[in-house]
N, C-alpha and C positions, 0 to 999 in steps of 0.2 A: 776782903772775899768778893769775887765777880756775880755778878746777877747775869749778864749777857757777855756772852763769848763768841766774837764771832772772827773768821777767819780765813782768806782767800774766797769772801761771797762775792760770785757773777750770776748776775742775770742776763739770760737773753730772750728776747721773742721776735724768732726768726735771727734775722741780721743785728736787727735792733740791737742793743747793748742798753740793758738799764742800770745795770750793777757790775762796777768794773772792777773787781780783785780787791773788795774793802775787808780793810781790819779794824774789829773795833772792842773793846773794852768799856764794860760800862759794871760799878759796882754798886754792891747792894747800899740801899738808901741813896743814890744820885740819883740827881733832876740831870739829865740829859735832852738837853734842845738841837733838832736839825735843824737847821736851815738850809733851805736854798728855792730856785727859782722853780714854777711849772717845768715840771719836764726833767727834773734832776735825779730822780730816781727816792724821792723821800716814799711816796705809796709804797712803791714794790718794797723797798727795806721793813717796811711796818708789818707789810703783809706775808712775808718773810719770815721776822720775828714770830709772828699772831698764827704760824701753821696754817696760815690760807691759802700760802702758794711756795711751791717747791723749787729751790734754787738749780740755777744748771749747773753752778760744781761750788763747795768752799764748807765749812761748816759752822753749824749754829748751836751754841751750848745756851741752854735758859735755864739757871738754879743747878746746875749739874746733870740738866736731861740733853742729851743729844735730840735735837728737833726730827734727825732724820731717822732717830730709831725709838723714840718713845713721844711724840707728838702728844698723843692725848694728858699722858702725865704732864708735861710741862705746859698745855693748856687750861686746867685747872686753879694754877697758879698766876692765870693773866687774866686783865680787864683790857677791852678793847675798843676804843670808841673811833670809827671810821666819818668819811662824809656819809653815808648812810648808817640811819640810826637803829637800824636790823630790829625794827617794832613790828606787830602786827596793829596796821592802821584800825581795823574796823573792834579791836577788843581796847577794854579800858587803862588807864596805866596801870591801876592795880592788877588786873588781867595780866596783863602784860610782864608784868614784875613777879606774879605767881608763877606765870611759864616758868622763867628763865631760874627763880628759885627751888624748885622740881629739879632743873635739868643738871643746879650745881649741886642739890644735895644740900640748902644752906638749911641751918639750922634755926628755928623759931623764925620762920620766915615772917610770919603775920607783923611779930614787932620790927623786923630788920627794915621791913617794907615800910611802915608807920615814919620811923627814923630818915629812911634818904627820902621822902619824900618830903617830909618836912624841911630836911637840909638844903633842899634845892628849890623850894616855895610853891612845892606843887602838890600839898594835901587837901585843898578846895579842888582840885581837877583830878581826884584817883579814880571817881567813876566816872570820867567822862572820855569818848570814844579818840582816842590819839589821833583820827583823820581830821577831828577839829583842833588840833594845837596848832600853834606857829613854829618857822622855824627853830626858833631860841628855847621853845618849852620840849618839843623833840629832843633837843640837843643835852637837855638839862634830864630827861628822863631816861636818855642813850646813857648818861653819865651814871646813874644811880644805878640802871642793868647793869653795867660795867664792874661795881662796885660793890653789888650783894654781897657777893661771897667774899668780901673781903681780899682782896689777890694780893700777892707782894708785890707783882711788877703791874703798871697800868700803862696802856701803849694809845698813845693819841695822835690820830693822825689829821693835821689842819683843825683842831678842833673848835679853833674861834670863827669859821668862816660861815658867814652869812648869821652872825650871832648879833641879837638888839644887845644894848646897853648893859640892859639888866642880866641877861644871860652871862655874859663877858663875866661885870662882877660875882653872881654866883659862882662861875667855873674857876676863877681865880682865888676865890676866896676858898672851894673845896681843895684846888692844887697845893695849897697852902697848907692848909692840915693835912693831906697827904704827906708831904714835905715833912712836917712836924712829926707826924706818927712813923719817920722812916722809911717809908715805902721806896719802891723803884718806881723812877716815870721815866719814858718816852714819849718825848712831845716832837712832833712835827708842826713846822711853819714858815712859811715864805715872809710875816712879820718879825723882824731881827728885834722891834723895840720890843713888842710885848713877850718875844723868845726868849732873851736874857734877865724877864723879872725876878722869876724863879730859880732859876738853873746854875746849878753846878758848873758844868761842862756846856760849850758851845759848838757843836757840831757842822762845819760849810759843807754839803755836798753839790757838786756842780756836776754833769753830765755823767751820772754817777761813779763820780770819784771824791774822795776825802779829799779836799783841798786846805784845811785849815780844822783845827781842835786847840779850842784858847777856854782855859778856865777863867772864869768870870770875880775869882777872887784875887787874878793877877792881871788882869785885861780889861778895862773900863769899857763902856759901852759906846763909846766915841770911838775907839780904838777896833773894836770887834766891826762896829760901823764901815769903818777905811778900809779896813782886810775882805771883808765880804764885797764892797763895792769895785773893789779892788780885783779879786778873784771872777766877778761877772764880767769886769772887761778882757781879762786874759783868756777866757773861753773859746 
């Protein structure tokens, strides 16, 4: 059964075409990595999936909810991590999480907040304002924010960008756990090496078009890298 169904997805910004008629299916429990250079349309695709941007044309269905008609219902099933951590800088880590826990109606929020802060190594900083956090710490907290309500679908837009090595390690462990739990993950990256580590499928997006989709069980990283380089040269 599919978690995501995308048909004929097009997004224009004036005369600029960000996405050019994409068709895509992501199965429940699948980890899909979307790779592509800057300007390929990765962030636009993720913002549409997260119901933050409306498409120009096409249909997007998430967990049987048509995003054009039932965006709020679909949004409750998602967690989204973007370039911006979507945190309140003057609030503490715990205050931020309490706010989002109320927003999502998380039951037993106190225990859930404590568990997730421990998971990403931020327990000692729970009472510190977010403005005092490093980029990597903010990203870890953003991941906790996105996971508080235990979503069925996690959307990650370039989650490794600007992270220190400790944060990269933490993120990789979290994604491995989610994969083991059968959650559906869609992640964008321009770094193919990092993108294939946990992925079931790798989708290559160039200039708003899907140029290749491959299963990591059928194609090794070297072959994927060759396909990606060829796609970039041919654009």
